[in-house]
ZADO-1210 file (C-alpha; in nm, 4 decimals, padded with zeros to 6 digits):
<atoms>
<atom x="00.0153" y="-00.0061" z="-00.0140" code="MET" pos="1"/>
<atom x="00.1194" y="00.3534" z="-00.0889" code="ALA" pos="2"/>
<atom x="00.1742" y="00.5986" z="00.1475" code="THR" pos="3"/>
<atom x="00.1023" y="00.9853" z="00.1016" code="VAL" pos="4"/>
<atom x="00.4253" y="01.1812" z="00.1674" code="PRO" pos="5"/>
<atom x="00.4256" y="01.3941" z="00.4678" code="MET" pos="6"/>
<atom x="00.5047" y="01.7056" z="00.2664" code="MET" pos="7"/>
<atom x="00.1756" y="01.6590" z="00.0626" code="HIS" pos="8"/>
<atom x="-00.0503" y="01.5957" z="00.3758" code="ALA" pos="9"/>
<atom x="00.1072" y="01.9051" z="00.5397" code="LEU" pos="10"/>
<atom x="00.0717" y="02.1228" z="00.2121" code="LEU" pos="11"/>
<atom x="-00.3070" y="02.0069" z="00.2196" code="LEU" pos="12"/>
<atom x="-00.3593" y="02.1065" z="00.5921" code="ALA" pos="13"/>
<atom x="-00.1939" y="02.4290" z="00.5271" code="GLY" pos="14"/>
<atom x="-00.4182" y="02.4856" z="00.2132" code="ILE" pos="15"/>
<atom x="-00.7549" y="02.3937" z="00.4171" code="LEU" pos="16"/>
<atom x="-00.6379" y="02.6034" z="00.7184" code="PHE" pos="17"/>
<atom x="-00.5661" y="02.9073" z="00.4869" code="ALA" pos="18"/>
<atom x="-00.9286" y="02.8633" z="00.3201" code="LEU" pos="19"/>
<atom x="-01.0806" y="02.8426" z="00.6478" code="GLY" pos="20"/>
<atom x="-00.9076" y="03.1628" z="00.7906" code="LEU" pos="21"/>
<atom x="-00.9944" y="03.3453" z="00.4551" code="VAL" pos="22"/>
<atom x="-01.3766" y="03.2164" z="00.5208" code="GLY" pos="23"/>
<atom x="-01.3571" y="03.3425" z="00.8911" code="LEU" pos="24"/>
<atom x="-01.2233" y="03.6698" z="00.8122" code="LEU" pos="25"/>
<atom x="-01.4294" y="03.7710" z="00.5159" code="THR" pos="26"/>
<atom x="-01.7847" y="03.6112" z="00.5746" code="ARG" pos="27"/>
<atom x="-02.0634" y="03.7971" z="00.7934" code="ARG" pos="28"/>
<atom x="-02.2861" y="03.4909" z="00.8152" code="ASN" pos="29"/>
<atom x="-02.2556" y="03.3228" z="01.1514" code="ILE" pos="30"/>
<atom x="-02.3021" y="02.9718" z="00.9903" code="LEU" pos="31"/>
<atom x="-02.0321" y="03.0248" z="00.7363" code="PHE" pos="32"/>
<atom x="-01.7948" y="03.1377" z="01.0317" code="ILE" pos="33"/>
<atom x="-01.8770" y="02.8078" z="01.2010" code="LEU" pos="34"/>
<atom x="-01.8134" y="02.6124" z="00.9211" code="MET" pos="35"/>
<atom x="-01.4684" y="02.7917" z="00.8338" code="SER" pos="36"/>
<atom x="-01.3891" y="02.7094" z="01.2182" code="LEU" pos="37"/>
<atom x="-01.4538" y="02.3556" z="01.1408" code="GLU" pos="38"/>
<atom x="-01.2364" y="02.3608" z="00.8258" code="VAL" pos="39"/>
<atom x="-00.9548" y="02.5122" z="01.0203" code="MET" pos="40"/>
<atom x="-00.9846" y="02.2483" z="01.3073" code="LEU" pos="41"/>
<atom x="-01.0048" y="01.9626" z="01.0634" code="ASN" pos="42"/>
<atom x="-00.6813" y="02.1018" z="00.9034" code="ALA" pos="43"/>
<atom x="-00.4997" y="02.0978" z="01.2299" code="ALA" pos="44"/>
<atom x="-00.6131" y="01.7367" z="01.2825" code="GLY" pos="45"/>
<atom x="-00.4841" y="01.6459" z="00.9670" code="LEU" pos="46"/>
<atom x="-00.1425" y="01.7961" z="01.0281" code="ALA" pos="47"/>
<atom x="-00.1505" y="01.5962" z="01.3518" code="PHE" pos="48"/>
<atom x="-00.2449" y="01.2493" z="01.1974" code="VAL" pos="49"/>
<atom x="00.0318" y="01.3076" z="00.9157" code="ALA" pos="50"/>
<atom x="00.3032" y="01.4124" z="01.1682" code="ALA" pos="51"/>
<atom x="00.2136" y="01.0987" z="01.3682" code="GLY" pos="52"/>
<atom x="00.1882" y="00.8694" z="01.0756" code="ALA" pos="53"/>
<atom x="00.5444" y="01.0050" z="00.9818" code="ARG" pos="54"/>
<atom x="00.7057" y="00.9024" z="01.2918" code="TRP" pos="55"/>
<atom x="00.4969" y="00.5847" z="01.3546" code="GLY" pos="56"/>
<atom x="00.3199" y="00.7105" z="01.6650" code="GLN" pos="57"/>
<atom x="-00.0305" y="00.7006" z="01.7551" code="ALA" pos="58"/>
<atom x="-00.0080" y="01.0669" z="01.9193" code="ASP" pos="59"/>
<atom x="-00.1330" y="01.2412" z="01.6264" code="GLY" pos="60"/>
<atom x="-00.4683" y="01.0300" z="01.6255" code="GLN" pos="61"/>
<atom x="-00.5021" y="01.0914" z="01.9797" code="VAL" pos="62"/>
<atom x="-00.4837" y="01.4451" z="01.9361" code="VAL" pos="63"/>
<atom x="-00.7321" y="01.4329" z="01.6585" code="PHE" pos="64"/>
<atom x="-00.9767" y="01.2675" z="01.8838" code="ILE" pos="65"/>
<atom x="-00.9520" y="01.5564" z="02.0907" code="PHE" pos="66"/>
<atom x="-01.0006" y="01.8054" z="01.8176" code="ILE" pos="67"/>
<atom x="-01.2931" y="01.6212" z="01.7177" code="LEU" pos="68"/>
<atom x="-01.4681" y="01.6318" z="02.0634" code="THR" pos="69"/>
<atom x="-01.3728" y="02.0083" z="02.0860" code="MET" pos="70"/>
<atom x="-01.5185" y="02.0454" z="01.7489" code="ALA" pos="71"/>
<atom x="-01.8460" y="01.8638" z="01.8444" code="ALA" pos="72"/>
<atom x="-01.8698" y="02.0991" z="02.1530" code="ALA" pos="73"/>
<atom x="-01.8068" y="02.3966" z="01.9684" code="GLU" pos="74"/>
<atom x="-02.1060" y="02.2906" z="01.7129" code="VAL" pos="75"/>
<atom x="-02.3340" y="02.2245" z="01.9974" code="ALA" pos="76"/>
<atom x="-02.2726" y="02.5550" z="02.1485" code="VAL" pos="77"/>
<atom x="-02.2567" y="02.7704" z="01.8387" code="GLY" pos="78"/>
<atom x="-02.5786" y="02.6093" z="01.6801" code="LEU" pos="79"/>
<atom x="-02.7441" y="02.7161" z="02.0167" code="ALA" pos="80"/>
<atom x="-02.6128" y="03.0699" z="01.9907" code="LEU" pos="81"/>
<atom x="-02.7105" y="03.0837" z="01.6330" code="VAL" pos="82"/>
<atom x="-03.0644" y="02.9769" z="01.7159" code="LEU" pos="83"/>
<atom x="-03.0988" y="03.2268" z="02.0001" code="ARG" pos="84"/>
<atom x="-02.9701" y="03.5081" z="01.7739" code="MET" pos="85"/>
<atom x="-03.1867" y="03.4113" z="01.4933" code="TYR" pos="86"/>
<atom x="-03.4645" y="03.4197" z="01.7261" code="HIS" pos="87"/>
<atom x="-03.4108" y="03.7661" z="01.8494" code="ARG" pos="88"/>
<atom x="-03.2717" y="03.9378" z="01.5418" code="THR" pos="89"/>
<atom x="-03.4360" y="03.7235" z="01.2534" code="LYS" pos="90"/>
<atom x="-03.0997" y="03.7408" z="01.0828" code="THR" pos="91"/>
<atom x="-02.7558" y="03.5511" z="01.0976" code="LEU" pos="92"/>
<atom x="-02.5424" y="03.8658" z="01.0179" code="ASP" pos="93"/>
<atom x="-02.2502" y="03.8751" z="01.2482" code="ALA" pos="94"/>
<atom x="-02.2410" y="04.2469" z="01.2880" code="ASP" pos="95"/>
<atom x="-02.5874" y="04.2389" z="01.4277" code="ARG" pos="96"/>
<atom x="-02.4682" y="04.0190" z="01.7224" code="ALA" pos="97"/>
<atom x="-02.3082" y="04.3267" z="01.8781" code="SER" pos="98"/>
<atom x="-02.6328" y="04.4876" z="01.9032" code="GLU" pos="99"/>
<atom x="-02.7620" y="04.2065" z="02.1460" code="MET" pos="100"/>
<atom x="-02.8452" y="04.3072" z="02.4837" code="LYS" pos="101"/>
<atom x="-02.9343" y="04.1156" z="02.8110" code="GLY" pos="102"/>
</atoms>
């Protein structure tokens, strides 16, 4: 079975992280912001798995499981906040979040 070179995996992780960062900085919709954060977390996880596979250690996979757990918690809290914000403002524009009070 052929393996993927570490440089290719890290390059893909870097590209995914950059795309997530661009999406995070340019979008105003909170759902797109949350999806960009997920892409960035998955890129970091890919880098850990690639490094762990390169050195033959399971540490990268263990860290990736922690990243997935953190991402699941972020989705749960983020979607609850999105629903509450939409209920109050009837929009998902991130600029409107600064107008929320109480």
